[in-house]
C-alpha positions as MATLAB code, in Angstrom:
seq = 'EVVSLRKTFAEERQKAEQLERQRRQKAEQLERKRQEEIYRKKEQKWREQEKKRQEQRDKDRAEEISKQGEFHSLSVPKKVHGCKLAFTKDLLFHGTPRSYNARCTECRSRFNIEYTCEGCDYDICNECFKQKTMTASEKKADAKRKAAEEKERQKAAAERRRLQEEEDEKHRKKWDPKTHFAENIISPSDKNKDPDGNKSKGFTVWCSDGYGNDGWHSYEGSPTKEFDTTYATKKEANERARYLFQWKNPWGLGAEEFEQHAYEIDKSTKEGMVTYVVTPDDSTTWSVGVVPDAAFAYLDNATRSRHYYDREDDYEATAGSLGIYHCF';
ca = [
       0.127    0.251   -0.063;
       2.615    2.492    0.877;
       4.267    1.704   -2.142;
       1.262    2.316   -4.880;
       1.088    5.503   -2.727;
       3.927    6.648   -3.147;
       3.789    5.577   -7.702;
       0.819    7.232   -7.509;
       2.089   10.618   -5.568;
       5.104   10.885   -8.055;
       2.479   10.410  -11.210;
       0.565   13.600   -9.497;
       4.391   15.311   -9.641;
       5.370   14.466  -12.938;
       1.594   15.773  -14.144;
       1.516   18.649  -12.262;
       5.332   19.364  -13.414;
       4.373   18.668  -17.139;
       1.345   21.159  -16.090;
       3.234   24.031  -15.252;
       6.182   23.537  -18.748;
       3.205   23.873  -20.689;
       1.619   27.073  -18.885;
       4.855   28.420  -18.968;
       5.761   27.717  -22.804;
       2.258   29.035  -22.989;
       3.186   32.510  -21.497;
       6.339   32.534  -23.401;
       4.139   32.361  -26.531;
       2.144   34.759  -26.183;
       4.560   37.535  -24.544;
       6.260   36.709  -27.718;
       4.377   37.959  -29.801;
       3.337   40.465  -27.849;
       6.296   41.749  -28.507;
       6.314   41.250  -31.490;
       3.328   43.369  -32.363;
       4.518   46.156  -29.962;
       7.930   46.264  -32.491;
       5.488   45.750  -36.169;
       3.261   48.904  -34.510;
       6.593   51.544  -34.026;
       7.845   49.738  -37.546;
       4.831   51.129  -39.044;
       4.595   54.360  -37.268;
       8.593   54.692  -37.864;
       7.401   53.527  -41.478;
       4.216   56.201  -41.562;
       6.568   59.696  -40.111;
       9.376   58.658  -42.621;
       6.903   59.071  -45.476;
       5.415   61.858  -44.545;
       9.241   63.507  -43.672;
       9.855   62.255  -47.033;
       6.903   63.985  -48.640;
       6.958   67.665  -46.404;
      11.064   67.083  -47.992;
       9.941   66.340  -51.659;
       7.665   69.781  -51.818;
       9.599   71.866  -49.557;
      12.333   70.740  -52.073;
       9.756   71.313  -54.714;
       8.789   75.169  -53.357;
      12.556   75.565  -53.673;
      13.142   75.213  -56.941;
      10.116   76.834  -57.700;
      11.481   79.928  -55.951;
      14.763   79.926  -57.824;
      13.213   79.518  -60.521;
      14.169   83.348  -61.707;
      18.093   82.293  -61.056;
      18.148   79.887  -64.175;
      18.541   83.642  -66.961;
      22.207   81.755  -68.497;
      21.818   81.346  -72.228;
      24.573   78.684  -72.823;
      25.255   76.382  -76.067;
      22.794   73.075  -76.338;
      26.124   70.814  -76.442;
      26.671   71.797  -72.773;
      23.442   71.782  -71.973;
      19.545   72.289  -73.344;
      17.735   74.389  -70.038;
      18.745   77.746  -69.179;
      21.751   77.667  -66.162;
      22.090   78.994  -62.751;
      24.871   80.289  -61.224;
      25.620   77.194  -58.574;
      26.388   79.890  -55.640;
      22.950   81.407  -55.971;
      21.125   78.114  -55.437;
      19.751   76.982  -51.993;
      19.434   73.054  -51.963;
      16.926   71.709  -49.106;
      17.814   74.930  -47.493;
      21.840   75.010  -47.440;
      23.968   75.958  -50.054;
      23.914   73.731  -53.783;
      27.771   74.510  -53.803;
      28.080   72.307  -50.869;
      27.049   69.275  -52.442;
      27.090   69.018  -55.751;
      28.999   67.053  -58.079;
      29.972   68.127  -61.811;
      27.649   65.818  -63.576;
      30.413   65.506  -66.631;
      33.600   64.548  -64.864;
      31.835   64.192  -61.021;
      34.213   66.506  -58.919;
      33.713   68.292  -56.160;
      35.778   71.911  -56.378;
      34.380   74.580  -58.890;
      31.331   74.366  -59.410;
      29.939   76.664  -61.526;
      26.369   76.517  -63.177;
      23.429   74.520  -62.391;
      20.261   73.318  -64.200;
      17.546   72.123  -61.339;
      15.371   71.070  -63.511;
      17.816   67.993  -64.825;
      19.731   67.918  -61.333;
      22.193   69.407  -63.784;
      26.276   70.636  -62.800;
      28.831   71.535  -64.748;
      32.121   72.615  -63.233;
      34.309   75.840  -64.861;
      36.978   73.153  -66.471;
      33.954   71.355  -68.362;
      32.511   74.039  -69.275;
      35.354   75.491  -70.896;
      36.163   72.293  -72.375;
      32.839   72.098  -73.718;
      32.669   76.037  -75.554;
      36.403   76.165  -76.758;
      36.478   76.115  -80.249;
      38.834   73.449  -82.524;
      41.773   75.764  -82.460;
      40.791   76.529  -78.389;
      40.987   72.458  -78.325;
      43.981   72.554  -80.220;
      45.987   75.145  -78.185;
      44.666   73.742  -74.223;
      45.782   70.183  -75.982;
      49.059   71.539  -76.428;
      49.432   73.492  -73.215;
      48.119   70.853  -71.329;
      51.051   68.682  -72.995;
      53.379   70.952  -72.355;
      52.438   70.677  -68.503;
      52.900   67.362  -68.691;
      56.658   67.903  -69.622;
      57.119   70.115  -67.528;
      56.055   68.245  -64.841;
      57.581   64.869  -65.963;
      60.868   66.821  -65.828;
      60.578   67.891  -62.371;
      59.704   64.180  -61.207;
      63.090   63.260  -62.587;
      65.188   65.776  -61.419;
      63.625   65.496  -57.805;
      64.245   61.712  -58.702;
      67.855   62.176  -59.159;
      68.520   64.000  -55.956;
      67.033   61.869  -54.489;
      69.190   58.570  -55.553;
      72.129   60.908  -55.390;
      71.338   62.038  -51.483;
      70.447   58.039  -50.813;
      73.657   57.381  -52.451;
      75.601   60.047  -50.543;
      73.565   58.041  -47.590;
      74.884   55.614  -48.773;
      79.170   55.242  -48.744;
      78.824   57.717  -45.717;
      78.190   54.541  -43.492;
      79.687   52.219  -45.273;
      82.484   51.516  -43.876;
      84.971   51.118  -47.476;
      84.634   54.519  -47.683;
      86.701   55.421  -44.289;
      88.587   52.078  -43.775;
      90.978   50.441  -45.782;
      90.714   46.886  -46.550;
      93.033   45.754  -44.065;
      91.021   47.610  -40.812;
      87.613   46.147  -41.903;
      88.987   42.711  -42.385;
      92.392   41.694  -40.419;
      94.279   39.261  -41.587;
      95.513   37.034  -39.194;
      98.794   38.252  -38.150;
      96.766   41.097  -37.045;
      94.680   38.982  -34.952;
      97.695   37.326  -33.333;
      98.694   39.115  -30.090;
     102.731   37.891  -30.922;
     101.888   39.593  -35.009;
     104.001   42.498  -34.371;
     106.110   40.671  -32.256;
     105.289   43.521  -29.234;
     107.034   46.702  -31.231;
     102.903   47.174  -32.311;
     100.023   48.483  -30.880;
      96.984   47.162  -29.537;
      93.932   47.423  -30.180;
      91.456   46.484  -27.350;
      87.754   46.201  -26.154;
      85.164   45.466  -23.083;
      81.659   45.685  -22.639;
      80.416   44.872  -19.315;
      78.555   47.007  -15.832;
      80.696   49.336  -14.357;
      80.398   49.600  -10.457;
      77.174   51.561  -10.554;
      75.387   50.818   -7.313;
      72.737   48.563   -9.073;
      74.330   46.208  -11.806;
      76.393   43.329   -9.824;
      79.798   44.219   -9.822;
      83.043   41.847   -9.487;
      85.427   44.818  -10.697;
      86.816   45.797  -14.276;
      85.313   44.411  -17.504;
      87.537   42.028  -19.308;
      89.277   43.450  -21.196;
      89.658   41.820  -24.699;
      92.084   41.250  -27.290;
      90.759   42.329  -30.794;
      93.988   43.089  -33.126;
      97.804   44.911  -33.418;
      98.807   46.757  -36.364;
     102.093   47.961  -36.874;
     101.543   51.786  -36.203;
      99.342   53.973  -33.951;
      97.468   55.449  -37.552;
      96.499   51.955  -39.052;
      95.701   51.042  -34.436;
      93.542   54.145  -34.134;
      91.512   53.679  -37.419;
      90.988   49.854  -35.971;
      89.237   50.961  -32.758;
      87.207   53.649  -34.200;
      85.734   50.536  -36.970;
      85.442   48.544  -33.907;
      84.021   50.806  -31.134;
      80.787   51.822  -33.832;
      81.103   49.701  -36.711;
      81.352   46.556  -34.498;
      79.404   47.694  -31.189;
      77.760   44.958  -28.997;
      74.323   45.977  -29.385;
      74.305   44.556  -33.201;
      73.842   48.630  -33.833;
      74.708   49.719  -37.907;
      76.818   52.757  -37.883;
      74.345   55.696  -38.124;
      71.704   53.866  -35.577;
      75.067   53.957  -33.105;
      75.743   57.721  -33.376;
      72.237   58.560  -33.148;
      71.182   56.960  -29.535;
      75.059   56.696  -28.181;
      74.782   59.676  -26.531;
      77.877   61.127  -24.717;
      80.926   59.131  -25.921;
      83.580   60.460  -24.289;
      86.686   60.050  -26.421;
      90.587   60.485  -25.126;
      93.847   60.520  -27.027;
      96.950   59.631  -24.627;
     100.858   59.791  -26.790;
      98.673   59.647  -30.160;
      96.651   56.485  -29.435;
      93.473   56.717  -29.082;
      90.405   56.028  -26.630;
      86.473   55.376  -26.929;
      83.793   54.663  -24.128;
      79.932   54.679  -24.619;
      77.783   54.088  -21.594;
      73.786   54.362  -22.502;
      71.149   54.879  -20.602;
      70.457   51.390  -18.847;
      73.271   49.613  -20.378;
      76.737   47.998  -20.415;
      79.996   50.223  -20.964;
      81.512   50.001  -24.389;
      84.961   51.213  -24.500;
      87.456   50.365  -27.025;
      91.333   51.251  -26.511;
      94.527   51.840  -28.664;
      97.771   50.450  -26.479;
     101.264   49.288  -26.945;
     101.891   46.188  -27.411;
     103.664   45.683  -24.707;
     101.779   47.716  -22.547;
      98.341   45.640  -22.800;
      99.327   42.985  -20.500;
      99.627   45.059  -17.997;
      96.401   46.360  -18.277;
      93.741   45.632  -15.523;
      92.015   42.668  -15.918;
      93.455   42.428  -20.112;
      93.479   38.815  -21.350;
      94.482   37.719  -24.708;
      91.615   35.520  -25.893;
      90.528   37.564  -28.765;
      86.418   39.170  -28.158;
      83.918   37.983  -31.195;
      81.818   41.252  -32.336;
      83.411   40.968  -35.867;
      83.137   37.621  -36.316;
      80.067   37.812  -38.646;
      80.536   38.383  -42.541;
      78.116   41.025  -42.731;
      80.612   44.366  -42.937;
      78.009   46.945  -44.197;
      76.282   49.314  -41.411;
      72.985   49.740  -41.240;
      71.068   51.983  -43.160;
      68.657   53.389  -40.300;
      67.090   57.422  -40.328;
      69.719   60.323  -40.776;
      72.064   61.342  -38.075;
      72.097   64.869  -36.356;
      75.177   64.882  -35.291;
      78.904   63.326  -35.911;
      80.810   61.869  -33.665;
      84.161   61.417  -34.545;
];
């Protein structure tokens, strides 16, 4: 009996839930239909209002055209237009100057619209009007004039290209290391790369890249001064130092870009041998210098091991935007 009552109760509950679902679905359908009907009526009302507004606009426009009929008094050749025209500047279009919205019927230009026929909704610009009213001889002269102007334009364009190409070539040469340095400076020989290549009688080019004692980065003493090359003369060693410092900097910047960003370069000379030092903001200190071969071993933290900054094969400087000043 208890089982039977439970079964009956479950069936009654299912029926009640089904009826409730049906009631909700019906209510939702009625609400959707009500909303759709409200939307349809609003849309219909909007369309009716829009239709009335358009009718009023058309009526106002017709009255505007009628009032402006007296301006259409300019007789023009039929090859231009079959009706009398008016000056566009004298006409209104829905209360605003027609010239604000007019477009030449002939060339579709919006500029210099000169004449209008409102009845045909025809507008013509000054240039097209001149073209249509020219005699054969005038058209020939005009064509000759335009050809001369085009020739002059092309000549001016060619001159601008020539000047730009000259400027580009000048710019390229300025940052091409081969313009400034001999081949043995750009590509040192094996003898140059050997610390003992000049038997301690030449001049060593060294470089270092690392953080100084700035109180922020870890500091374990001055950065290692790495061997670069040795040359027989100070002149060659100084040129190599300049090339290494600017063209082969540790940040991989092209010479021009380096010059733009490497502010406050410290260049010093001692006994005819140069030293370059630069510390960009929030970066390492890059130093390149020249010393006698015999003195290199006594520099602080010097090593005969050669650096890696110029081991790539590309010796062309990266071309950036024009430099404002020259570092050297």
